Structures are given as structure tokens and as C-alpha cells.
N, C-alpha and C positions, 0 to 999 in steps of 0.2 A: 734338632737343636744345632747350634753352631759350636764346633769343637776345634780348638787349635792344638796341634801336636808340635812340641819343640823337641827335636831329636838331633843328636850329633852325627848320626849316620842313617842313611835310608837306602835300602837295596832297590834296584841294582846299581844305583849311582855311586854309593860309597858303602863299603862293608869291611868290617874287621871281625864281626861275630854275629851272633843271633839277634842282637839289638837291631841291626839294620833290617832284618827280615820282619821283625815285629812292627817296626815303624813304617813299613811299606804295606804289609798285609792287613794290619788292624784298621788303619784309616780307610782302606778300600772296602773292607767288610762293613765298616760303619756307614760308608757312602751307600752301599747296597741296601742298608736298612733305612735309607732316606734322610740321613743327616748331612749337613753341610760341613765339610771338613777341609781345613788347610793344614798342611804339614810344612814346617820350616826346618831346614838343615843348612849347614855351611856349604858354600861352593868351594870345595877343596881343589888344589892344583891338580891332583891326581884323580879327579872325578871321572868315573867310567860311564859309558853309555849315556852321555849327556848331550842332548840336542834341544836347548831351550827354545820354547815357542816364541818367547819375547822377553825383552828387558822392560819390565813394567814401570819402574820408577827408580829414583835415586833419593838419597837422604844423607844426613850426616849425624853422627852420634858423638857426643862429648862426654867422656868419663875420665875422672882423675885428671882434669884439665888438659886432656888430649882429645883431639877431634879426628874421627875416622870417617872416610868417605865410603858410602855403602851403595851398592846397586842390588836391586831385587830382580831375580830372574825366575821365570815360571816354566815348568816342564809339563808337557801334556799328560793327562791321565785318561785312562780308558773308562773310568767310572764317573758318571754324572755327579756333580756336587763335590768332587774331591780335587784339590789343587796341591801340587808340590811346588813349594817356593824355596829359593836358595838365596842366602846372604853372600854376596860377593864383596870381599875386602882383601885384596891381594897381600897387603902387608901382614895380615893375620893368618890367612888360610892358603896362600900360594906356596905350599911346601910339599915335600914328598910324603910326609906322614900325617896322620890325623891328630894324634896326641903326643907322639914321641918321635924323635929323630932316628930313623932306621940305621943310620951310620954309627951313632953312639949308643943306641938303645936306651936313651935317657929322655924323660919327659921334657917337652918344650918348657922353658922357664917362664914363659908368659901365658901359660894356659889359663890362669885366672883372668887376665885381660881378654884373651881371645873369646872365651865363652861368656863372659859378662857382656861384651859388645854384641855377640851373636844373639843372646836372649833379649837384650834391650832392643836390638834391631827388629826382631820378630814382633815384639809388642808395639814398636813404633809403626811398623807397617799396618798393623791392625787399627791403630788410632787414626793414622793418616788416611786410611781407606774406609773409615767408618764401618769397619767390620769387627765388631766387639763380640768375642766368643762368650758363650755361657760357661764353657769349660775350657780351661787352659791345662793341657795334659803334658807334663814334663817327664822326660825319660832319663834316668840316671843323673849322676852328679853334674854333668855338663849343663843341665837345665835347672839345677838346684837354686840358682839365684832368682828364678822367675817370681816367687812370692814377694821378694823385696821390691823388684821393679814394679810389680802390679800395685804396690802400695805407694809408689813414688809420686811426689808432687808433679814431676815432669809430665805425667799422664792425666793430670787434672781429674782424678776420680773416675776415669773411663772404665776401669776394671773393678769398681766397687761391688758390682753385682755378679762378677765372675767368680767361679770356684777353681781352686788349684788342686788338681789330681796328680799324684806322683807315683811313678812305677820304678821299683828297684829291680833292675835286671841282674845285677851281681853285686852283693854287699861288699865284696872285696875291694871294689873301686869306689873310693869315697870323695875324691876331690879335696885332698888335704893341702893347705897352703899356709905360709907364715901369716901371722895375725895382721900384718900390714896389707894383705890382699883385700881387706875390707874396703879400701879406698876405691875399688873398681865397682862396688855395688851400692846403689842408692839405698839409703835408709838402714845401712849396716853398722853404723858407728857403735851404738850401744849393744846391738845384738851379738857382736863378736867379743864382748867383754867376758871375763871369767864367769862361767855359769850361764852365759847367754845361749840362745838357740843355735848360733853359728860356731860356738867355741867347743872344742873337744881336745882335752889334754894339751891346752895351750896353742892349738892350731886352729886356723879358720877352715871349717869342715862343711863343704857345700851339701853333702849327702845328709848330714845331721840337720842342717838348716832346713832342707826341704821336708824331712820327716817331721820336724817340729811345727812347721807352718802350713803343711798341706791340709786341705779339707778332707781328703781321703788319700790313703796310701795303699798300694797293692804291690805284690810281687808275683812272679810268673808261674807259680804252681801252689796248690794248697799245702803240700808237704813242706816245701821250702819255707812258706810263711810260718808254719808250725816250728820248723827247725830254727828259724831266726829268733823266734820268741823264747825258745826253751833250751837250745844247745849253745853253750857259751862261746865255743870256738868257731861257731858258724857266723856269728853276728859281728865279729871284729869289734866288740865293745859296745855296740849299739842295741843289743838285745833288750836291756831294761827300758830304753826309750820306746821301742816297738811294743813291749808289754804294756807300758803306760798308755799307749795309743791304740790298744787292742780293739776298741770299738770302732776305730776308723781304718783298721788294717786288714786287708783281704788277700787271699791267694786265688788268682785266676789263671788257669792253665792257658799257655800259649796255643795257638793253632798253627796249621800248616797250609801253605798255598797249594791246594790240591789240583790247581790247573797246571802249575809248574811241575809238581811232584806227582805224576800219574804214570804208572808203568804201562798203561794201555796206549798212551799217546806220546811218550817220552822219545823225542827225536835223537837223544844221545844214546839210546839203547839200540844195538844191532837188531834185536828182536823184541817187540812189544809183547806184553802178556797181561793176564789178569788172574784172578783166583781160580778160574776154571781151566786155565791153560798153563799151569805151573810147570809142566814138563818142558816148556820152551825156555825156562830160565837157564838151563844148562848151556844153551847156546851163548848166552851173555857171559857165563862163567868162562867158557872156552875163549871168547873174544877178549875178556879181561886178562886171562893168562897169556894169550898171544901178544897183547899190547905191552905187557910188562915182562915178556920173555920168561915166563914161568912154565914149567911142565903142567899140562892139563891132565887131571885125573878126576873124573866125576865122583869116584868113591872116597876121595880124600877131602875132608872139610876145608874150605878156604875161609879164613877169618878176616874180615875187613874192618878198617877204622878210617874215618874222615874226621880229623880233630886237630886242635892245637896240641902240640907236644909239650906237656907240662905236668907238674905234680898234681895240680887240680884235676887234670884229665886222667889220672890214675897210673901214670907211667912208673911211678915209684913202686907200685905193687905189681905192675905187669912185667917189667923187664926181667926180674928173677925167674919168671915162669916160662919165658919164651923157649928156652931149651927143651923143657918138658913138653910144651905145646907142639912144637914141630916134630918131636920124636914119636907122636901118637900113631901115624904121622898126620901132619896138617900143614897148611900154608898160612902165612900172615902177610897182609898187604896194608901198609899205613900210608895215607895221604895226609900230610901235615908238616908243620914246622914249629919251632919254638926253642925250648931249652937246649942249648948246644951240647950239654952233658948227655942228655937223653938221646939227642940226635946221633951223637958219636957212637953210643952203645948200639943203636939200631943199625948204623952203617957197618959196624964191625960184625954184627950178626948176619947182615946181608952178604958181606964178603965171605963169611965162614960157611953160610948155607945159601948159596945163590939160587937154588931151586925151591927154597922154603920161605925166604923172607924177602920182601921188597919194600923199600922206603922211597916215596916220591915227595920231595920237600917243596916243589914249586906248585902252587895251587892251580888246579885245572878243573873247571866246572864239568866238562863232559866226562872226565875220568871219575869225578865224584859220583855222577849219576851211574856210571858203569859199575862202580864198586857197590853201590846200593843194589843195583839190579843183577849183579853177578856173584856177589859173596854168598856163601852158605850161611854164615853167622856174622853178626855185627857186634863189635866189642865196645863197651862203654864202662870201664871200671873206675868211674870218677870218684875222687875224694869227696867232692860235693858238686851238685848240678842243680842250679836254680830251676831250670825247666828242661832244656835240651830239646832240640828239634831233630837231631840225627836219629834218635831211636824211633821217632814217628815216621821218618823217611824209610828207615830200615823195615819197620813193620809193614808199611804200605807197599814196599817192594819185595816182600817175602823173604827177608833175611832176619830170622828171629834173633833178638838181641840177648847178649849176656851182659848184665849191667849191675852196678852196685845199687842197693836198695836205699836210695837217697833222693831228696828233692823231687823234681818232675819225673825222674825215672820211676819212682814208686807209684806215681799217679797214672802212668801210661803203660806200664808193663805188668802183666799178671803172671806170677811164677807158675809154670806148668807143673812143677814138682809138688806144689800145694794143691792144685786143682787141675788134674789131667784133662778135664772136659772144657775148661775155659781159659787155660793158660796160654800166653803168647810169647813167653821168653823165659829167661833164667836170671834170678836175682840172688845176690849174696849180700849179707849185712856188714860183716866185719871188714874193715879196710886192711887187707893183708894179702900177701901173695898166696898163702895157703887157701884162704877162702875163695879167692879168684880162681885158683887152679881147680878147686873142687867144683865150682860152677861150670867152668869150661868142660871138665870131664863129664858132667851131667849132660851138657849140650852134645858133646861128641857121642855119648851113648845113645841118645835119642836120634841123632842124625842118621844112624845106621838102621833105624826102624822106620822105613820109608813111609808107611801109611800114617803112623802117629805124627811124623814130621810134617807131612803134607797137611794134615788136619790143623796142626798148630800154625803153619804158614797161612792158611786160609782165614783162620780166626783173626790173626794180626792184620791181614790185608783188608778185612771188613770193618775195622775200627773207624769211628768218626773223629777225625782230627781236624776238621774244617775250622776255618776262622769264623764262620757264621755262628757256630755254637758259642765260641768265646766272645764274639762281639756282642751277643745278647746279654752276657753277664756284665761286660763293661757298661753297656747301655743302662742296665739296672743300677750299677754303682753310681753312674753320673746322675741319674734321676734322684736317688736317695741323697746324694751330696747336695744337689740344688735345693732340696727341701729342708736342709739343715742350716743353722746359722754358720756364718763364716768364722774360721779360726782367727783369733785376735793375736797379733804379734806382741 
């Protein structure tokens, strides 16, 4: 089938989080299954690793009585049938940030216009090139306007037979705008009125709009889907709507690009290894310590994190436990940036305990790989976690995770304390420093039992986190959606 993905970021070209990885790996996995796939993303000014094969065409988009000149660029793909297309519009996307100004840390005030033009441009390319998809798959609020444009007279019924599938990667980001933002979206006038599909608490809400009008909705793990329907503070007010649409709402676990994340072939590791050569891992731990100027001691657990530094990622629970953690003794390495308050506390701890704590705020992909391949334990104490890819990477690289029992963490980690013969990590349920500390202490206790630790590492490394498994589930969702009537606006 023909599948169009509309995504605000696609790795490795643009990336601020896991959304980018999904919007690269899932289309490639669908291509491997024989589908014809086109992925659309903006051509940002700060686009990385971008070497377009060609400028395929130009067009213009008029919205809200303003006309925007658009160029379509194409990037090579290694998978037959998969094309990565980029919308170039310098006045909208030639900026340092994707969604917000890094200097002011505030959202761009014209994000409504930027992503309305982007979505409209993607659909315009489809119509102008006579490439009409059976499935239009939108990702997060930035693609939330797609069902409005698909119904717009400007496309002359071209998408009447297409179905709109919508993936929620993180419910916290909803694309909320003042009610006047409706002028950027075709067919939105009545839908943004009080009680309409696009209205939520007096605001124009693109995530709500997409949930209301999608023919199928999914999020990125089964447990997160359940939490969004049943846990009030998880859904940011939209839980009742998801419950109403439960027959069209699914949880599909993300996959991992196992060609990039493979400890047997990873060029970023000083020493490659697999589940039968785990003794070699300590050489990577030594290299990690040398790189970060930490004292190397194979008998002391080194705890790693590669993460955004925020409350959502669990730093509110973690920071009060760090003193206890390093007194075990242990070491903590954090690669990430975010909340200045949390960063400052970590920097103070690093200064106080220079051989126990290390913070690196500038993202470094080779260092990230080395943390996965050299840490003894990987830490993910998230307040909530829609899916999470880091725990899959850690498991694959032999770093058993300590994680909160929520979202995709629940779906990918089996607690060894509950089943010593199948467990792959350590989970804790209550979001508190005490519960986190208890889980870390359980991990430290087993770390010193070498044989049991090795067995747990091997179980984690043998897990199937490939995108091919997940792509088959998406394929089935597409097929079911195409067999059902279209949602009526």
C-alpha cells in the first residue's frame, strides 16, 4: 500500500527526541515489508547530515491570505520504495530551533502557521505528483491539521479514499493555540467553536483535533495507551476523549534500529562484544572512565543516563538519592541537558564528588554509545514514559536498567526480583526517592553476584526490539482502518 508519513522531525536529519527515530525507522521497516512510503518533514535551517539528491519541484501555498514559496527536496534512502522528502520554506523554517527559540526558551509565536503550511505542502506534493496515499500517517500535534486539509476543497476530493492514522508520541505536547489560529487551517471555522473537535478549554488544540478526526489512533506502547485512558493526570485532560474512541485507539510498542544499535558492530565502542563475550564490556567501562576522567574500578557499579534533564525523566526523585547512591560506593554519569535547576544541582554534585559524578550537557552521539556499552547499570526513573528507546538500547548493550514501572518501560523490562529466571532489570512503582533508592540498592546487591548478573545481562541482550516486529503491527492497523468507514467531521 501507499503510506504517507507527516513528521516534524526525522533522524538523522533533525532530532530533538525519540519522535525522530520512530519517523525514520518505521518507514524503512514498512518499506522492507514491500510498501511504498513517502516521509515528509520540514527542511530546518539546522538540518544535520543533509545531502539532498535533488530539488524535485516548487509550488506555492496560500493560507490566511498569505502566500508561501515552497521547494521540495528529496534525500536518498537505502530501502527501495522509501523516499524522504523535505519542505523548504526559509521564512518559516530557517531558524536555529525546531519549535522554540533556544535563546528565549519560548515557543515560536507562528508555530500554528509553520505547521499548517508544512502539512498542506506535503498533501499538495501528493496531489501534484499524482501520488495519493491510502494511509496518511501523522505524528504528534504538528501533523494534527492533516484531516482538515484532507477534507479541503483545494484538493478536489483527492484524499476521499485515504485514511488518517495518528500517533501520539507524548500527550504532554498538544499544540495549543489561541482560537484565532483556526484561520491557518482549511475547513476549521466551525470545528474550533466551543465544543467542536478542535476546541479545548477555549483554545485551538491540534492534538485533540487529530484524535477526534483520525480513523485510527495509536500511542507508542500498550501500557502508555492504558494509562492515557485510565490515569487522569497522564492524559492532560484528554483521557475521556481517548476512552470514547477506545475502539480506534491502540498501543504499539516502538522498535529499535538494530543496525545502528548493535554492540557487535558498533564503531563507537573501543571493544565490540555480544552476549557470549560479556567479559569484554569492562574494557568499554575503562574507556568511558578515561574519557570522562573518572577513576576506573570494575568492582564499583557505574550508573549511566542518556536523557533530557527534566521532571518527566525523574530528576525530582533522583537528585535526593545521589548522595546515598555514590556512598555505596558507585559512580553516576549523566549525558543530557534541560532544566537549569536540575543541571545546577548535578554540577554542584560533580564539583563536590569529582570521582563519583560526571555531567556532560553537550550531546555527543559517540559518547552516548559508550555510556550504553560501558555502564554497568542504566537509570530511567521517569515520572511517565510513553515508550522510551533508551532502555532497549541499554538492554541490548548489556546494561540492565533500573526504571519506573510506567509506560513503555513496563512493556520492555521484566523485574528480576519478581522472576529471577526471566528478569532483565529492576522496576519500582511509586514515584518517590525512597522507591527509587530501594530499586537501585536491589541492583547493587545483584551486581556483586557475578553469575546471576551475567545471566540477566544475556537475557536482556537477546530480546527482540526490532522495528520489523512493530512494523507488522502497524501494517495490521492500516489494513483494519482501510476496511472501516471514514470518520465524519
